[in-house]
N, C-alpha and C positions, 0 to 999 in steps of 0.2 A: 701232249697227250692225255694226262691228267685231267685239266680243264674240259678238254672234248668229252671225255666219260661222261664226268661230271653234268654235261648240258645235257644229258641223256632225262634228268630229273625235273625239267621243265624250264632251264637258263640257258637253251642254248642260242636263243637271239640276243643275247648279251654277248656271245663272244667274239673278240677280237678277230680278225683274218689270222693273226699272227699264231693264233692257238691250234689253227689246221695242222696237218699231216703236209710235210714237203714232197715225199717221195711219194712214189706207188708203192712200195712196200710196207710206209708206215700207213699208206691209206687202208692196205687190204687189212692190215692188223687192227684200225680201227673200225672196217666192216665187221670182224668177226669178235671184238668185243664188245660191238652196240645191236649186233643185229637179232640176241635173246632178250633184247627187251619189245621186239615188236610184239604186239597182241594184235591175233586176226578175228577178235571176239568184238560183236560189236557195244560201243556206250552207250550207257543209259541215257535218256533223254531225248528230247525233240531236235530235228535240224531245221533250223530256221532262218541263218545266213550262213552263207556257203561263199569261200574265198579260193577265187583259183590264181596259182601262181605259175610266172612263166618269166624266163631270162634269155636274153638275147646279148651274144658279144660283139665289141668294136676291137678287132685284130690291130690295126693301126695304131689306136689307143693302149691297148691292153688293159680295156675297163671291161667289166661284166653289168648290164643293165638290167634290172629285176622289176616288176612292177605285179602288184597284188591289185584286185579286183574284186570286190565284195557286192554279193547280190543277197535280196531278200527273196526267201520262198513265200507264195507258190508264184509270186508274178514275175520273177526276176529282172527286178527295176535293180541296178546300180544304186548302193546305199553310199559306198564310199571306193576310193580307190589311194594307192601309194606308188613310191618310187623310191628306187634305190638305186645307187651305183657303186660298185667295189673294184678294187683292181683284180684281175684275173690271177690268181696266185697258185695256180696247178696246171699240168699238162694237158691236153688230150689223152686220155687212156681209156680204150673200151670197158665198160665196167666200174668207172670210177669218176662219172659224170659228177656226182653229187660234192665232190671236192672242188670243183669250178663253180659251180653254181648254189651252192646251198648256201655260201656265206651272204652273197646277194640277194637269196631269195628271204630270207630270215630277216634281214635286213629291213625289205620291203615289208614283214608281216607286224603291223601296228597295231592290230586289233586281234582278239581272239575270238573266230568265228568259232560256230561249231564244226565245222567241217570244213578241210583242207580239200581242194584239187588241184594236184599238180603237175605239169607237162614232162613226164616221166615214167620211170619204169616204179613199181611199189617190189612186190615179192616174185614178179616176173623179170628176174636178175640171177644171175649165175650165182652168185654168192646168198641170193634172197635178201639181199638188203640195196634195193634202188633209191633211187631219188625220192621217192615219195615216201618211203622208210624212214631214211635219215632223218627227212625235214620233220616228219610226225614226231618221231622218237623225241629228237631236240627240243622242238617247240612244244611236246606233249599235248597234241591235238590231234583229234582223229582224221587220217589223211585217206585218200585214193590215187592212185599213179592213174595214169590217163594217157597213153602213148600214141604217136600216130603211127609208130613201126613195132615190129616185133625186135626185141634183142636177142631172146635165147626161146628156144621150146618149137613145138608145131601143131598145125591146128586143119580142120576142117574150114571151109570157107564156110561161113554162117547163110541162113538163108537171104533174101533180099530184103525182106521186109522190116521196117521199123521194130528193133527189140530181138531180132534175130540173135541168136548167139551159138558159140561154140567153146569147147573150152581147149585152153593153151595149155598142153602137156610139155613136160619136160622129166625125160628118165622116170616117167609112170607116176608123176606126182600133178596133180592141177596147180598151176601157178597161175592162173588168170584167165579172163573169157576175153572171148574175140567179139564183139559187140558193134551190130549195126546200128547205128542211131539215126539215120535218115533213111530212107528206101532207097535201094541202088547205088549209093556212096560206099568209099572201103572202110572198113569197120575200124574201130578204135580198139586198142587194148587196153584191157581195164586190168588193176591188179589190186590187191590188197598192199595199203601203206601203214597204217597203223590204226587199231581201235575199229575196224569196219571188217564186218565178213565179208566174204566174197559176194554171194546175194545182195545183201544190202548196198554194196559198192555200184554192183551193175544197177539195179531199182532207183540208188542216188545220180547218179551218171543220165539216165533216161528222164530223173525228174527235172533235171536242172539244162537239157537240151532243149533248144526252142528248134526254131528255123534251119541253122547251120549244122554240119557235122560233129563239131567240137561243142561240149557243154557250154552256155554263156559265159562262167567266170573265166573259163581257161581260153574263150575266145578274144573276151574283153581284155585279159591279161597281157594275152598275146600284141594284142593292136597297141597298148600301153609301151609294153615294151619294147618293141620295133620302133615306137615313135620316140620312145624315149634316148634308145638308140643311135636315132638320125642326126641327133641335135649337137 
């Protein structure tokens, strides 16, 4: 646990899988230890290069396959991609997804983009420390959680037009935004991961979303990780 907490200073990507918690109790303790490091304030500087991160499992082999897709703004051209594979070293437990996926995701992150978009929750998490918070804190990079479904909270359905949004609420606290990225499609659940405000998170997600429901970096990372895991 000592090395895992030290990773919050920016060395998380170098941590071997054996340093990660092995039990749900240890994992929850790690979340409690690290969540105070999350910042919901914007980092200074322009956002020109955005990396999407996604992971998929191969249950028969016991492996997690991760992909990073780096795109350049404003044209959303793929600049670089990377793949990583790690043993799936943690059981499936709701709220503890990052302990299954983060080791592989960090291994796939071979560059330092200006921003990470991660397929998962950020602050929209029961302990306010979802996958996007965990990866953002350990990597020391601004991060946004972009989830396809809700983990916690309640919301009103946003309007049907692109950019329509509503607040995701949990016990009176705004923990994210329910965002329509394309007219008439199901909304995404956007939340702060690290070093990004919620308003900026919504604006940036829309800025990197083109013809599809998913932001382009996330869409490319999803395709790459699925293809990687199929071989």
